[in-house]
N, C-alpha and C positions, 0 to 999 in steps of 0.2 A: 879363571874366567868369572866365577860367581862372586868373588870378593874384589875384583879389580876392573876388568874390562866391561862387564855387564853394568855395574853401577855407573861407571864413567859414561858409557853410551846412553843409558837411560837418562842421566843428568843432561847430556847434550840435547837429547830429544825433548825432554821437558823444558829445558831452557829455551829452546826454539819455540815451542808451543806457548809457553807462559810469558816469556819476556820479549821475544822478537816479534812474534805475530799476535800475541795476546789472544790466542784462541780460547784458552782456559786458564784459570789461575791455579796456583799451587794449593790454595785452600779448597777449591773445587775438586781438584785431583784427590786430595786427602779425604774429603767428604765422600766422594764416590767410591773410593777404595773401602772406606769404613762401611758404607751401605752395602757394597758387594759382599764383604766379609760377614755381615750379619745374616745373609741368606744362603751362603754356600756351606756345604757340609764337609768338604775336604779342605785340608790345609788350614784349619781353624787356628792351630797353634803357630803357624808360620806367617801370620799377618805382619806386613811391614809397618814400621812406625809411621806416625804422621810426618809428612815431609816438611822441612823448613824451606823458606824462600831460597831459590837458587840464584846466587849472586853471579856466578860465572859457570860456563859449561865445564863439565868434567868432574865436578864435586857434588855428590849427593849426600845431604845431611838429613837426619842423623845417619851414622854408618849402620849398616845392616849385616846380619849374619848371612851366610851363603844361601840358606834355605829361604830367607826372606827376599833376597834378591831374585832368586829363581821364581818365587811366587809372584812377585811384582812384575817380572818379565812376562809371565804367562797370563796374568789376569788384567794387566793394564789395558790391553785392547778391549776387553769386555767392559771395563769400568768407564773409559772415556772415548771409546772408538766412535760413538755416535756424534761427538762434538768436533771431530777432526775430519778434514777433507781427505778423501781417499787418494787424491792426487798429490798430496803433500809428500815430498821426497823423504823427509826425515821420518814421517810416519810409515812410509813404505819400507824403509830400512828396518824398522822395528818388526 
């Protein structure tokens, strides 16, 4: 799950938000994740790497360890949730 399905689904959600609807850019996502990691006290060592542009859904680069995928899954709503419409079906899936 953490090394296959979750990164693939996160990639699809981010592709939808960044490329299809242009709600947020990958650079903004990485910046917000970095800002969040500067203030949290838990999971400091599990910070996901800065994301590369997502060319197609299903591939998240760079690849991450399972604990990094888990941390990204848990903290992504805190990092960018204010920029995404609550009615977006992809976001609701997350």
